[in-house]
C-alpha positions as CSV (number, residue, x, y, z in Angstrom):
1,M,-15.7,17.0,22.7
2,N,-17.4,15.3,19.7
3,N,-14.9,14.5,17.0
4,L,-17.5,13.3,14.5
5,P,-18.2,15.4,11.3
6,A,-21.4,17.3,11.4
7,S,-23.0,15.5,8.5
8,E,-24.4,12.0,8.2
9,P,-23.0,9.7,5.5
10,S,-24.8,10.2,2.3
11,R,-26.7,7.2,1.2
12,N,-26.3,5.3,-2.0
13,Q,-22.5,5.6,-2.1
14,R,-20.7,2.8,-3.9
15,I,-18.5,1.2,-1.2
16,G,-16.0,-1.5,-2.0
17,I,-15.0,-3.9,0.8
18,A,-12.3,-6.6,0.9
19,A,-10.9,-8.9,3.6
20,D,-8.7,-11.9,4.1
21,H,-9.3,-14.5,6.8
22,G,-8.3,-12.0,9.5
23,G,-11.1,-9.6,8.6
24,F,-13.6,-12.0,7.1
25,E,-16.2,-11.8,10.0
26,L,-15.9,-8.0,10.3
27,K,-16.3,-7.7,6.6
28,R,-19.5,-9.7,6.7
29,Y,-20.8,-7.5,9.6
30,L,-19.9,-4.2,7.9
31,S,-21.3,-5.3,4.5
32,G,-24.7,-6.0,6.1
33,M,-24.6,-2.7,8.0
34,L,-23.7,-0.7,4.9
35,R,-26.4,-2.3,2.9
36,A,-29.0,-1.6,5.6
37,D,-27.8,2.0,5.6
38,G,-28.6,2.3,1.9
39,H,-25.2,1.9,0.3
40,L,-24.3,-0.2,-2.7
41,V,-21.7,-2.7,-1.5
42,V,-19.2,-4.2,-3.9
43,D,-17.5,-7.2,-2.2
44,F,-14.0,-8.0,-3.5
45,G,-13.7,-11.1,-1.3
46,D,-12.7,-13.3,0.1
47,D,-16.0,-15.1,-0.3
48,T,-15.2,-17.9,2.1
49,L,-13.3,-18.1,5.3
50,S,-9.9,-19.5,4.2
51,P,-7.0,-19.4,6.6
52,D,-4.6,-19.7,3.6
53,D,-5.8,-16.6,1.7
54,D,-3.6,-13.5,1.2
55,Y,-4.9,-10.0,1.7
56,P,-3.2,-8.5,-1.5
57,D,-5.5,-10.8,-3.6
58,F,-8.5,-8.9,-2.4
59,V,-7.2,-5.5,-1.4
60,V,-5.4,-4.7,-4.6
61,P,-8.5,-5.1,-6.9
62,L,-10.5,-3.0,-4.4
63,A,-7.8,-0.3,-4.5
64,Q,-7.7,-0.4,-8.3
65,S,-11.4,0.1,-8.4
66,V,-11.2,3.1,-6.1
67,A,-8.4,4.6,-8.2
68,R,-10.3,4.3,-11.4
69,G,-13.5,5.7,-9.8
70,A,-15.6,2.6,-10.2
71,I,-16.4,2.8,-6.4
72,D,-16.5,5.9,-4.2
73,R,-14.6,4.7,-1.2
74,G,-13.0,1.5,-0.1
75,I,-12.7,-0.5,3.2
76,A,-10.0,-3.1,3.4
77,I,-9.6,-5.4,6.4
78,C,-6.9,-7.9,7.5
79,G,-5.9,-9.1,10.9
80,S,-4.1,-5.9,12.0
81,G,-5.1,-3.6,9.1
82,V,-1.4,-2.9,8.5
83,G,-0.9,-5.3,5.6
84,A,-4.1,-4.1,3.9
85,C,-2.9,-0.5,4.2
86,V,0.5,-1.3,2.7
87,A,-1.0,-3.2,-0.2
88,A,-3.7,-0.5,-0.9
89,N,-1.1,2.3,-0.9
90,K,0.9,0.5,-3.7
91,V,-1.9,1.3,-6.1
92,R,-1.4,4.7,-7.8
93,G,-4.2,7.1,-6.9
94,V,-5.1,5.5,-3.6
95,R,-4.6,7.2,-0.2
96,A,-5.2,4.5,2.4
97,C,-4.8,4.7,6.2
98,L,-5.2,2.3,9.1
99,I,-8.0,3.8,11.1
100,N,-8.6,3.1,14.8
101,D,-10.2,6.3,16.1
102,P,-13.1,8.6,14.9
103,F,-10.8,11.7,14.6
104,S,-8.5,10.0,12.1
105,A,-11.6,8.6,10.2
106,H,-12.8,12.1,9.3
107,Q,-9.6,14.1,9.5
108,G,-7.9,11.7,7.0
109,V,-10.6,12.4,4.4
110,E,-10.9,16.1,5.1
111,D,-7.2,17.0,5.2
112,D,-5.5,14.1,3.3
113,H,-8.3,13.1,0.9
114,L,-8.2,9.5,2.1
115,N,-10.2,7.2,-0.2
116,V,-9.5,3.8,1.4
117,M,-9.7,3.0,5.1
118,T,-8.2,-0.1,6.5
119,L,-9.2,-1.9,9.7
120,G,-7.8,-4.7,11.8
121,G,-10.3,-7.5,12.2
122,H,-8.4,-8.7,15.3
123,V,-8.1,-5.1,16.7
124,V,-11.4,-3.4,16.5
125,G,-14.8,-4.7,17.5
126,E,-18.0,-4.4,15.4
127,A,-19.4,-1.4,17.2
128,L,-16.2,0.7,16.9
129,A,-15.7,-0.5,13.3
130,W,-19.2,0.7,12.3
131,E,-18.7,4.1,14.0
132,L,-15.4,4.5,12.1
133,V,-16.9,3.5,8.8
134,R,-19.8,5.9,9.2
135,T,-17.5,8.7,10.2
136,F,-15.2,7.9,7.2
137,L,-18.2,7.9,4.8
138,A,-19.6,11.2,6.2
139,A,-16.4,13.1,5.8
140,R,-15.7,15.2,2.7
141,P,-12.3,16.4,1.4
142,C,-11.5,20.0,2.3
143,D,-10.6,22.2,-0.5
144,A,-8.4,24.5,1.6
145,E,-5.3,25.5,-0.2
146,R,-2.9,24.0,2.3
147,H,-4.6,20.6,2.2
148,C,-4.8,20.5,-1.6
149,R,-1.1,21.6,-1.9
150,R,-0.1,18.7,0.3
151,V,-2.2,16.1,-1.5
152,A,-0.8,17.4,-4.8
153,K,2.7,16.8,-3.5
154,V,1.8,13.2,-2.6
155,M,0.3,12.7,-6.1
156,E,3.5,14.1,-7.6
157,L,5.4,11.3,-5.8
158,E,3.2,8.8,-7.8
159,G,3.7,10.6,-11.0
160,M,0.1,11.7,-11.1
161,Q,-1.4,14.9,-12.3
162,P,-3.4,16.5,-9.4
163,S,-7.1,16.7,-10.1
164,A,-9.1,19.9,-9.7
165,E,-10.3,18.5,-6.4
166,S,-6.8,18.4,-5.1
167,R,-5.6,21.8,-6.2
């Protein structure tokens, strides 16, 4: 059974990407693939491989940019993907999830209106990471009442007013 969404990712999306040393090489690979696929890539760093860097320094500005709508979707990478996920979810308006499989890559967007995916640079290889990113970007939020109701409840936890998209 194919778990991929029916549509291809739309081109020219504004995609933010960020990584610490644990995801640096995967970020470089994905940035190149995204650009080759026609997306505008906004790189939030790190710009150099530095074993002493800290993922919140890159992930939080990425998440803030997603939350204010400056970029369409975000990709955050650290060694496991867990820390990047925790940091991104501290930003009001961000719904981030660690993604390791194609089903979650599209289902998270469709049902939970995921807007940031996180990956583990030490966990997933380039081919799988690219499949996950393409699946994530191709997915669209579902406007079914049950999904919008659930997203609205999450937004209430943040003290946010649900958008028309989430109702």
